C-alpha positions in Angstrom: -21.3 -158.1 -28.5 -18.4 -157.6 -26.3 -18.4 -155.5 -23.2 -15.3 -153.3 -23.3 -14.5 -151.3 -20.2 -12.3 -148.3 -20.6 -10.1 -147.8 -17.5 -8.6 -144.3 -17.2 -5.1 -144.2 -15.9 -4.3 -141.8 -13.1 -1.0 -140.5 -11.9 1.8 -138.1 -12.6 3.5 -137.8 -15.9 7.2 -138.1 -16.4 7.6 -134.4 -17.0 5.6 -133.6 -13.9 7.8 -136.0 -11.9 11.0 -134.3 -13.2 9.5 -130.9 -12.3 8.6 -132.1 -8.8 12.1 -133.6 -8.2 13.7 -130.4 -9.3 11.7 -128.4 -6.8 12.5 -130.8 -4.1 16.2 -130.7 -4.9 16.2 -126.9 -4.9 14.5 -126.9 -1.5 17.1 -129.5 -0.2 20.0 -127.3 -1.4 18.5 -124.3 0.5 18.1 -126.3 3.6 21.6 -127.7 3.3 22.9 -124.1 3.2 20.8 -122.9 6.1 21.7 -125.7 8.5 25.3 -124.5 9.1 24.1 -121.0 9.9 21.7 -122.5 12.5 24.4 -124.6 14.0 26.7 -121.5 14.2 23.8 -119.6 15.9 23.5 -122.3 18.5 27.3 -122.0 19.1 26.8 -118.3 19.6 24.0 -118.8 22.1 26.2 -121.4 24.0 29.2 -119.0 24.0 27.0 -116.1 25.3 25.6 -118.2 28.1 29.0 -119.3 29.2 30.6 -115.9 29.1 27.8 -113.8 30.7 29.1 -114.5 34.2 32.7 -113.6 33.5 32.5 -110.2 35.3 33.3 -106.9 33.7 32.3 -106.1 30.1 36.0 -106.5 29.0 36.2 -110.0 30.7 32.9 -110.9 29.1 34.2 -110.0 25.7 37.5 -111.9 26.2 35.5 -114.9 27.4 33.3 -114.8 24.3 36.3 -114.4 22.0 37.9 -117.5 23.5 34.6 -119.4 23.1 34.3 -118.1 19.5 37.8 -119.4 18.6 37.0 -122.8 20.0 33.6 -123.1 18.4 34.7 -121.5 15.1 32.2 -118.6 15.2 32.8 -116.3 12.2 29.5 -114.4 11.9 29.9 -112.1 14.9 32.7 -111.0 17.2 32.7 -109.8 20.8 32.3 -106.2 19.5 28.8 -107.1 18.2 27.6 -108.0 21.7 25.5 -105.5 23.6 26.4 -105.8 27.3 24.1 -104.4 30.0 23.2 -104.9 33.6 19.7 -105.8 34.8 18.8 -106.9 38.4 22.5 -107.4 39.3 23.0 -109.7 36.3 24.9 -109.2 33.1 22.6 -109.4 30.1 24.1 -110.0 26.6 22.2 -109.2 23.4 23.1 -110.0 19.8 21.2 -109.7 16.5 22.6 -110.4 13.1 21.5 -111.7 9.7 22.9 -114.1 7.1 22.2 -114.1 3.4 22.1 -117.2 1.3 22.3 -116.8 -2.4 19.5 -118.7 -4.2 19.7 -117.8 -7.8 20.2 -114.6 -9.9 19.3 -111.6 -7.7 17.4 -113.7 -5.2 18.7 -114.3 -1.6 17.3 -116.1 1.4 17.7 -113.8 4.5 17.9 -115.4 7.9 17.7 -113.1 10.9 19.1 -114.4 14.3 18.7 -112.7 17.7 19.3 -113.8 21.2 19.2 -112.2 24.7 20.6 -114.0 27.7 18.4 -114.2 30.8 
């Protein structure tokens, strides 16, 4: 009599692999759309840090507008900056949000906020 061993295969099916790749691709598309907003936020932070020592609030806004034109900042303008004084220093605050359309009625909401020190 022969000894037949039955080996069970393990792994993912073709349909499962397609489903997994579709989920991975959808996540990659969302990340690819979110990265430019993060890069723009970093440009906003850099422009705020450069313009906080410009002097009066009008000069701070003009300095920020110049930096925004150079860095191609479109999400906010100088009117969106909150300018205040604390301990003989100019403090700038900004908070804004970006929506990224995912599918149908679903959106990804990214909220950005920064305060200079």
